[in-house]
N, C-alpha and C positions, 0 to 999 in steps of 0.2 A: 301745246294745247292737246287735250285728250282726243282720242278717236271719236268720241261722242259728238264733238262740236266741229269736226274737221270740215264738213261740208259748208257750215256757216262761215268758218274762217276763210275758206276759199273766196267768199264774196266780200266779207267785211275786212279781213286782214287781222293780223296778230294783235296790233295795238288796240283795235276796236274790241276784240274779244277780251282783252285784259281789262278794258274799261267796264265791260258788261259784268265780268266776274267780280268786280269790286263795287258794283252798283247795288243800291237798295231801293226797291220800288214798292210803294204801298198801293194795294188794290182794294178800294172800298166798294164792296158788293161783288160777290163771286157767283152770280147767277148766269143767265144766258150770255150776256155781254162780257161781264167781268171774268167769268170762268175761262172763256176762250182767250181773252187777253192775257190772263195769268199763265195759262199753259204755254202760250207762244213765247212769253218772256222766259219761262223756265227752260223750254226747249232751245232757246237762243243763247242760254248761258248766263242769264242774270244771277248773280251770286246770292242775293238776299231779297226775300219778298215778305212783305207784311200783308196779311189777309184779314179783312174786317167784314164780318157778316154775323148776324145772330139767328138766321133761319136754320131750319132743318130740311133735309132733302125730302121732298114729297113725290108721290107717284106722278103728279102732273108736271114735274120737272124733267121727267125722262125724255120728253120729246125734243129738248133743246139744250140741256145743261150738261157739260162734260163730266162733272163730278157725280151726276145722277145715274145710278145703275140700280138694279133690284137689290144688290148687296149693300148699297149705301142708304137706301130709303130709311128714314128715321134718324139717321146720323146728323149731327151738326155739320153744316156745310164746311166750316173751317177744318173740322177733323177729317172729313172725306177728302178735302182739297190737300191737306198736309200729306195724307197717305198717298195720294196720287202723285204729288210733286216728288216725294222721296222715292217713289217707284221709277220716276223718270230720271231724276238726278239726286242721288243720295247726299251729295255734297251741298245742295242748296240749303241755305239757312232760312227757316220759316218761323216768322213771328206771327202768331194767330191771336185774334181778338174776337171772342164770341159776343160782339157788341153791335147794336144798331146805332149807326152814327147819326147824331142830331146835334144842334147847337148845345144841348145840355150835356153831351158826352164828349165834346171836342177836347176838353182839358185832359183827357186820358192819353192824348197823343202829342208827341214832340215832333212837329213837322220839320224841324231843322235837321233831323236825322235821316230824312228821305232825300233821295236824288231825283225822284219823280213821283207824282201822285196820279192815280187813275180814279176818276169818279165814275162808278157804274151803279150808283144807287138811284132810287126812284123819287124820293121826296125833294121838293124844291127847297125847303128849309135846310135840309141836310146838304144838298148840293151847294147852296150859297155859303154855308158855313165852311165847307171844304175849300171852296175857292178863296174865301177870305183868309183862312188859316194858311193855305199854301202861299198866297201872295205875301202875307205878312212875314213868312219864313223865307221868302225868296226862292221858293221851290216851284219848278214848272208843273203844271197840271193840265190834263186833258179830260174833258167831260163828255160822257155819252148822253145824247139827247134821246128822244123817243124811238124805240125799236119795236114796240108792240103794235099790234093791229096793222102790220105791213107785210107785203109779200115780194116786193121788188128789192132784192139784195144788191142790185147794181145802182140803186139810187143814192147810196150813201156818199157823202162828201166830207172833206176836212175843211173847216173854215173858221174864221173868227165869229164869235157869237153875234156880232152886229151885222154880219153879212148873211145870216141865215134867213130862211123864209119857209112858209107853209107849216113846219113842225110846231104844234101847239105848245109843247114843252119849251122849245127854243124861244118862242114868243114871250112866255112868262119869264124865262131866264134873262132875256134881253132887257125887259122892263126892270127887273129887280137889280140886275148888274148896273144899269144906268143910275138907278136910285142910290146905289152904294158907291158910286164913283169908280167902279171897276172898268178900266179903259179897254182891256182886251181879254179874250178868253178863247183858247183853242177848243173846238168841239168837233165831234163827229155827229152828223145829223142826216136826215133824209127828207127830200122834198116830196116824197110820195104822200098822197092824201091818205090819212088813216082809214082803214076799212072798219065798218061797223060790225062787231061780232054778231054771229047769227043767234047766239044765246048767251046768257050770263052764267058764268061758273059760280058755284057756291063758294062761300068764303072758306069753308073747311078744306077745299081742295088744294090750296096753294100755300100752305104754311102761314107763318106769322105775317108775311108781307101783305096777305089779303086783308088783314084787319086795318091796314093803313091806306089802302087805295082800291079803286076798282080794278078788277083783274082783266088785263087785255088778252086778246088772242095772240098766239105767237107760233112761229114755225122754226124748224131746226136750222134753216139756211139763212135767216135774216139776222138775229142777234149775234150769231157766230161771226158773220162777216163784219159787223160793227166792231166786235171785240178784236178781230184780227187786224183791222185797220188801225185801231187804237194801239195795239202792240207794235205795229210797224212804225207808227209815229214816235213812240217812246224809244224804240231801238235806234232809229235814225237820230233822234235828238241827243241821246246819250252818247252815241259814238261819233256823231258828226259826219257820218258817211252820206 
């Protein structure tokens, strides 16, 4: 094992590090949650990552997204992420898709090629399509529930979707998963009651995503925690540690 990963190997062991180096993880959505999950995977030694997002870096991303800096504003997020990944680990294989994942675009992806799927996108229809595709391919998936309009980073939990409460997005996902016969789904969610933003941001401020949903308020220390929790679950599941 190279010196770069020696501190991780001290905790996980050589066999686990070998598994990570051969693993391929797909991260759908590389914003506040997905970007932190992605970086933790790369810094942990995951050998191949697929990154899927069609947004560009906006000024309003600077408060919480790892790939957002003044030098990357205006870049496609997948391009900014690839550059950052290779600056961390030049040997990491990056497959990038400048695509907004929806049921209509799911056929662009062969889920059987993935060892794990991270859902960090915002739309319910896209999340459900991801879950169905991963389940059909027999690939484990973990989904991020709502991280916007929240300030308590300590409130996140890992649970099955049917054991969640409070979170509005989790409630919708529970209902839709039940209708689709999805028996279980690992998620990261928060029981914190969402805070009502003090004002509404304009649609132009947050890239293409703003055209699909209401823009929530967000802080640097909340989505980042959700992303790191997700990465930890993926690492443990892949290595069995």
